[in-house]
C-alpha positions as CSV (number, residue, x, y, z in Angstrom):
1,M,-1.0,14.9,5.7
2,G,-4.4,13.3,5.6
3,F,-5.8,10.7,3.3
4,A,-9.4,10.1,2.3
5,K,-11.3,7.9,4.7
6,I,-13.1,5.0,3.0
7,K,-16.3,4.3,4.8
8,G,-17.5,0.7,5.1
9,E,-16.1,-1.9,2.8
10,L,-12.6,-1.3,1.3
11,T,-13.5,-1.7,-2.4
12,S,-11.3,-1.9,-5.4
13,R,-9.0,1.2,-5.8
14,I,-8.8,0.7,-9.6
15,G,-9.4,4.1,-11.1
16,S,-8.3,5.9,-8.0
17,S,-6.0,8.9,-8.4
18,V,-2.5,8.8,-7.2
19,R,-0.3,11.9,-6.5
20,F,3.2,12.1,-5.1
21,N,4.2,15.5,-3.9
22,T,7.6,16.7,-4.9
23,P,10.4,16.3,-2.3
24,K,11.7,19.7,-1.2
25,D,15.1,19.3,-2.9
26,V,13.5,18.3,-6.2
27,R,10.9,21.1,-5.9
28,E,13.7,23.6,-5.4
29,R,15.2,22.6,-8.7
30,G,11.8,23.1,-10.4
31,G,10.5,19.6,-10.2
32,T,6.8,18.9,-10.0
33,P,4.5,16.4,-8.5
34,V,3.6,13.2,-10.4
35,C,0.0,12.1,-10.8
36,G,-1.6,8.9,-12.2
37,K,-4.2,6.3,-11.6
38,V,-4.4,2.8,-10.2
39,V,-5.0,0.6,-13.2
40,D,-4.8,-2.9,-11.6
41,E,-4.4,-4.4,-8.1
42,V,-4.1,-7.7,-6.1
43,W,-5.0,-8.1,-2.4
44,V,-3.4,-10.6,0.0
45,T,-6.7,-11.2,1.9
46,P,-9.5,-9.3,0.1
47,E,-12.1,-10.9,2.4
48,I,-11.0,-8.6,5.2
49,N,-12.0,-5.7,3.1
50,R,-15.7,-6.7,3.5
51,T,-15.7,-7.4,7.2
52,H,-17.6,-5.3,9.7
53,P,-15.7,-3.0,12.2
54,R,-15.0,-4.7,15.5
55,P,-14.3,-3.3,18.9
56,P,-10.7,-3.3,20.2
57,T,-9.6,-6.6,21.9
58,G,-7.2,-4.8,24.2
59,K,-4.8,-1.9,24.6
60,E,-2.3,-3.3,22.0
61,D,-5.0,-3.8,19.2
62,W,-3.9,-1.7,16.2
63,G,-7.0,-2.7,14.2
64,D,-7.2,-4.4,10.8
65,Y,-4.6,-4.2,7.9
66,S,-5.2,-5.1,4.3
67,F,-2.1,-5.4,2.1
68,C,-2.0,-5.0,-1.8
69,A,0.1,-4.5,-4.9
70,Q,-1.2,-1.8,-7.2
71,L,-0.2,-1.1,-10.8
72,I,-0.1,2.7,-11.3
73,K,-0.2,4.4,-14.8
74,W,1.4,7.8,-14.5
75,N,0.1,10.8,-16.6
76,D,3.3,10.6,-18.7
77,G,2.4,7.0,-19.7
78,T,5.0,5.2,-17.6
79,H,4.0,2.6,-14.9
80,S,5.0,1.7,-11.4
81,I,4.2,-0.9,-8.9
82,R,3.2,0.0,-5.4
83,L,3.3,-2.4,-2.4
84,A,0.8,-0.7,0.0
85,Y,-1.5,-1.3,2.8
86,Y,-4.7,0.2,4.3
87,R,-5.6,0.3,8.0
88,R,-8.9,0.4,9.8
89,R,-8.6,1.3,13.5
90,A,-10.3,-1.0,15.9
91,G,-13.8,0.3,16.6
92,E,-13.9,2.6,13.6
93,D,-15.9,2.1,10.3
94,F,-13.4,3.5,7.8
95,W,-10.2,2.5,6.1
96,E,-7.3,4.8,5.4
97,F,-4.4,4.5,3.1
98,A,-1.6,3.8,5.7
99,S,1.5,3.4,3.7
100,Q,2.5,7.1,3.2
101,T,6.1,5.9,2.7
102,T,6.0,2.8,0.7
103,V,7.8,0.8,-2.0
104,V,7.0,2.2,-5.4
105,S,9.2,1.5,-8.4
106,D,9.5,0.1,-11.9
107,W,8.6,-3.5,-12.5
108,R,12.2,-4.7,-12.7
109,T,13.1,-3.3,-9.2
110,I,9.9,-4.7,-7.6
111,K,10.5,-8.2,-9.4
112,T,14.1,-8.2,-8.1
113,L,13.1,-7.3,-4.5
114,C,10.3,-10.0,-4.5
115,E,12.6,-12.7,-6.0
116,K,15.4,-12.0,-3.5
117,T,12.9,-11.9,-0.7
118,L,11.3,-15.2,-1.7
119,G,14.9,-16.6,-2.2
120,K,15.4,-16.2,1.7
121,A,13.5,-19.4,2.3
122,N,14.8,-19.4,6.0
123,W,12.8,-16.1,6.5
124,F,9.5,-17.9,6.0
125,L,9.6,-20.1,9.1
126,N,7.9,-19.4,12.5
127,K,11.5,-19.1,13.9
128,P,13.7,-17.7,11.1
129,I,17.2,-19.1,10.7
130,I,19.7,-16.2,10.6
131,R,22.7,-17.0,8.4
């Protein structure tokens, strides 16, 4: 499955269409894809979205990554929050949606996941303390 390539700067995705194809088991029961639009977003480091492409720094250089959270309004009027990322390969001048399998759920689930993650203060150390 290919995603659109975004040439140059990675600009706001607000207004972009979102489509989730139906998993096989759901499709076999008559389920259909869901479609919607990105209606709001936040970026961890939006300044990286405006940087110029750069050559690879070595064989292990995976390129640049830009992480975001997006509020999606589905065509049925419901909303979900998606935690996503885009990737630009080193040496190339386009970004691609890179989180084909990503966290997308209702606000309660995303809020709980974020709160529980942030509650793991020992994870947020250079050398995490495992308890």
